[in-house]
C-alpha positions in Angstrom: -127.2 122.1 148.6 -124.4 119.4 147.7 -125.9 118.0 144.5 -125.8 120.9 142.6 -122.1 121.2 143.1 -120.6 120.2 140.3 -118.1 117.6 140.9 -114.2 118.3 140.7 -112.7 116.6 137.4 -110.7 113.4 138.9 -106.4 113.3 137.3 -106.2 109.9 137.4 -108.1 110.0 134.5 -105.2 112.2 132.4 -102.5 110.3 134.3 -103.7 107.5 132.8 -104.1 109.0 129.6 -100.3 110.0 129.7 -98.8 107.3 130.7 -100.4 104.6 128.2 -99.2 107.7 126.2 -96.0 107.8 126.6 -95.3 103.4 127.4 -92.8 102.6 125.5 -90.5 105.8 127.4 -91.7 104.2 130.6 -91.2 100.6 129.3 -86.8 101.5 128.6 -87.4 103.8 131.9 -88.6 100.6 133.9 -85.2 97.9 131.9 -82.5 100.9 132.6 -83.5 100.6 136.3 -83.4 97.2 136.7 -80.4 97.1 134.3 -78.4 99.0 136.9 -79.7 97.4 140.1 -78.0 94.2 138.3 -75.0 95.4 137.4 -74.1 96.2 140.7 -75.3 93.3 142.1 -73.4 91.2 139.5 -70.9 93.1 140.7 -71.1 92.3 144.2 -71.2 88.7 143.1 -67.7 88.9 141.3 -66.0 90.7 144.5 -67.2 88.0 145.9 -66.2 85.3 143.8 -63.0 85.8 143.7 -62.5 86.7 147.1 -61.1 83.6 148.2 -57.7 84.6 145.9 -57.7 87.5 148.6 -54.4 86.8 150.9 -54.9 89.5 152.8 -58.1 90.9 155.5 -57.7 94.4 153.5 -58.5 92.4 150.3 -54.7 92.6 149.6 -53.4 88.9 147.7 -49.3 89.5 148.0 -48.1 88.4 150.7 -50.1 90.1 154.1 -47.5 91.8 156.0 -45.8 92.8 152.5 -46.2 96.7 151.9 -46.6 95.9 148.0 -50.4 96.3 147.5 -52.3 94.2 144.5 -56.4 94.1 144.6 -58.0 91.3 142.6 -59.1 92.8 139.4 -62.1 91.9 140.7 -61.5 94.5 143.7 -59.9 97.2 141.6 -62.6 96.8 138.5 -65.9 96.9 141.0 -64.0 100.6 142.0 -63.3 101.7 139.1 -66.7 101.3 138.3 -68.6 102.8 141.5 -66.6 105.4 141.5 -69.2 106.7 139.1 -71.9 106.5 140.2 -73.1 109.8 141.9 -72.2 111.0 138.4 -74.3 107.9 136.8 -77.4 109.7 138.5 -76.7 112.7 137.9 -77.2 111.4 134.4 -80.1 109.4 134.8 -82.1 112.7 136.3 -80.7 114.8 133.6 -82.6 112.7 130.9 -86.0 113.0 132.9 -85.9 117.0 132.9 -84.9 116.4 128.8 -87.8 114.2 128.8 -90.1 116.2 130.5 -89.0 119.1 128.3 -89.3 117.3 125.5 -91.7 114.9 124.6 -94.0 115.6 127.3 -94.7 118.9 126.9 -93.0 120.8 124.0 -94.1 118.7 121.9 -97.4 118.6 122.7 -97.3 122.6 122.7 -95.4 123.1 119.5 -98.0 120.4 117.9 -101.2 121.9 119.5 -102.3 118.6 120.3 -102.2 119.8 124.0 -106.0 121.6 123.0 -107.4 118.6 123.0 -106.7 117.8 126.5 -107.3 121.0 127.7 -111.1 121.1 126.5 -111.8 117.6 127.5 -112.7 119.4 131.0 -109.3 119.0 132.0 -107.8 123.0 132.6 -104.5 124.0 131.5 -103.2 124.6 135.6 -103.8 120.4 135.0 -102.4 119.8 132.8 -99.3 120.7 133.3 -99.6 119.7 137.0 -100.1 115.5 135.4 -97.3 116.0 133.6 -95.0 117.6 136.8 -95.7 115.5 140.1 -96.2 112.2 137.6 -92.8 111.8 135.9 -91.5 113.0 139.4 -93.1 110.6 141.2 -91.7 107.7 138.9 -88.0 108.9 138.2 -88.0 109.6 142.7 -89.4 106.2 143.1 -86.6 104.5 140.8 -83.9 106.7 142.0 -84.1 105.7 146.1 -84.8 102.0 144.6 -81.0 103.0 143.0 -79.4 104.3 145.6 -80.2 102.4 148.9 -78.8 99.8 145.3 -75.6 101.6 145.0 -75.1 101.4 149.0 -75.2 98.6 149.2 -72.1 98.0 146.5 -70.3 100.5 147.6 -69.6 98.3 150.6 -68.7 95.6 149.9 -65.8 96.6 148.7 -65.6 100.4 150.6 -64.2 98.5 153.8 -60.5 98.0 151.5 -58.2 100.9 153.4 -56.4 101.0 149.8 -60.1 101.3 148.1 -59.6 104.3 145.7 -62.5 106.7 144.6 -64.8 105.2 147.2 -64.8 108.0 149.2 -68.1 109.7 150.9 -66.8 113.1 149.5 -66.1 112.8 146.2 -67.7 113.8 143.0 -68.4 111.4 141.4 -69.6 109.5 144.8 -72.0 112.0 146.8 -74.5 112.4 144.8 -75.8 109.0 145.0 -75.0 108.4 148.7 -78.1 110.5 150.0 -81.3 112.2 149.2 -79.1 115.1 147.2 -80.2 113.0 143.8 -84.1 113.0 144.7 -83.3 117.0 145.1 -81.6 116.9 141.1 -84.4 115.0 140.1 -87.2 117.3 140.8 -84.8 120.3 139.6 -84.6 118.4 136.5 -88.0 118.0 136.2 -88.8 121.6 136.7 -86.2 122.9 134.4 -87.7 120.9 131.7 -91.0 122.3 132.2 -90.3 125.9 133.0 -87.8 125.9 129.6 -90.9 123.8 128.1 -93.1 126.9 128.6 -91.4 129.1 127.9 -89.6 127.8 125.0 -91.9 125.5 123.1 -90.0 124.3 121.2 -88.7 120.1 122.2 -85.6 120.3 120.5 -84.7 124.1 122.4 -86.1 122.9 125.0 -84.4 119.3 125.4 -81.1 120.3 124.6 -81.9 124.4 127.3 -83.4 121.8 129.7 -80.1 119.6 130.4 -77.2 122.8 129.9 -79.0 124.6 132.3 -78.9 121.8 134.5 -75.4 121.0 133.6 -74.0 124.7 135.0 -76.6 123.3 138.5 -74.7 120.4 138.4 -71.4 121.9 138.3 -71.8 124.9 140.5 -73.2 123.1 143.4 -69.9 120.8 143.5 -67.8 123.7 143.4 -69.3 125.4 146.2 -69.8 122.6 148.2 -67.5 122.7 150.8 -68.5 125.5 151.0 -72.2 124.8 152.3 -71.5 123.9 155.5 -68.7 124.9 158.7 -65.3 123.3 158.0 -63.1 121.9 160.8 -59.1 123.2 161.4 -56.9 121.8 163.0 -54.2 123.6 164.6 -50.6 121.7 165.6 -48.0 118.5 164.4 -51.6 116.9 164.9 -53.7 115.4 161.9 -57.5 114.6 161.4 -58.0 110.1 161.6 -60.9 108.5 159.5 -63.1 109.4 156.7 -62.5 113.5 155.7 -62.5 115.8 153.1 -59.4 117.8 153.3 -60.3 120.7 151.4 -57.2 123.1 152.8 -53.5 122.8 154.8 -50.8 125.1 155.0 -49.2 127.3 158.4 -50.5 130.6 159.6 -48.0 133.1 161.2 -47.9 135.0 164.6 -50.6 136.6 163.5 -52.8 134.0 162.1 -52.3 134.2 157.8 -52.9 131.5 156.1 -49.1 130.0 154.1 -50.3 128.0 151.6 -48.3 125.4 150.2 -48.8 126.5 147.1 -46.8 129.9 148.5 -43.7 127.2 148.1 -43.5 125.6 144.4 -40.7 126.6 142.3 -39.5 126.9 138.5 -37.8 123.4 140.0 -40.4 121.5 141.2 -41.7 121.0 144.8 -38.9 121.4 147.3 -39.3 121.1 151.1 -42.8 122.3 151.9 -42.1 123.6 155.8 -38.7 124.8 156.2 -40.8 126.9 152.7 -43.1 128.2 155.0 -41.4 128.9 157.6 -38.9 131.2 156.0 -41.7 132.6 155.2 -42.9 133.9 159.0 -45.5 130.5 159.2 -44.8 129.3 163.0 -48.2 126.3 164.0 -49.6 124.5 160.5 -53.4 124.2 160.4 -55.6 121.3 158.1 -59.6 122.4 156.7 -61.1 119.8 156.6 -64.7 118.5 156.5 -65.3 115.1 159.4 -68.2 112.2 158.6 -70.2 114.0 161.1 -70.8 116.9 158.3 -72.1 113.9 155.4 -75.3 114.2 156.9 -75.3 118.1 156.6 -74.3 119.1 153.7 -76.8 116.4 151.8 -79.6 118.6 154.0 -78.5 121.7 153.1 -77.5 121.0 149.0 -81.1 118.9 148.9 -82.6 122.1 151.0 -81.5 125.1 147.6 -82.1 122.3 144.8 -86.3 122.0 145.6 -86.1 125.8 146.6 -84.5 126.1 142.8 -87.6 123.8 142.4 -89.9 125.3 143.5 -88.9 128.7 141.6 -88.4 127.0 138.2 -92.1 125.6 138.8 -94.2 128.7 140.3 -92.6 130.3 136.6 -93.8 127.5 134.8 -96.8 127.5 135.7 -96.8 131.9 135.5 -95.9 131.7 132.0 -98.9 128.9 131.5 -101.3 131.5 132.9 -100.2 134.5 130.0 -100.7 132.3 128.1 -104.5 130.7 128.4 -105.0 134.9 130.0 
């Protein structure tokens, strides 16, 4: 009975053909990965070498106890570069989606070379699956390495109380600190496949992928603080440690919020507390996300991105079936 069952075609062959066909892009991606790793390692070494110029434990090169802070150029430059690490990760994910949409899928659909693959014991579904899974596996592996290296490099300067722009919630940092980077990678690849199947034109598919990915990333950045319930602290106390400040102001006796923005004048700033009390405020409040909310926020956002990715992949295969029916 088993001898009469035709063997299932292996996908190893199509994967090898795909890697050989796009080996230049693969080598370029590997070079980009090594460049990023070397850059972060170089920054950390730079800070360590120049640390001898720092007179105080916190990295201050002014006399200890002086109220003025002046860090070494190595430290401040490293902080500036690493403050955009998450943005770089998003751009790399977008480039992966653009490559999947353009050279990997749409170009073959546009030129008609896909017909040759479909006549060599590779079904259309397998053809598309190979072009989804292969880049996703490669890019995801690279993203994991970059995220780990970035966290390691950031730890060299984030311990300073004067570090600027490296907070865990900063838009330029947050996407590189956790699984969100992998969620954006999956979304970029999925959007690339969907745009390629719908448009079937290399340039338009690549441009559409970049635009759609950018819109999703922008929307998630705007709505991120809503993905997990924030904490409200009332009274004279103020949050301690690392936290994400969302809003502050005063509450009236009925619980209505009076914000600081209600106390701006045409002449500039005024005494906000006195102004809010004059408007009925009796108790101060602060809305924020403590550092303990980092992982819930990361996991919720990653889940949303994976759901969007699954929807995009399902739509891509549906378009493929309709075109091949």
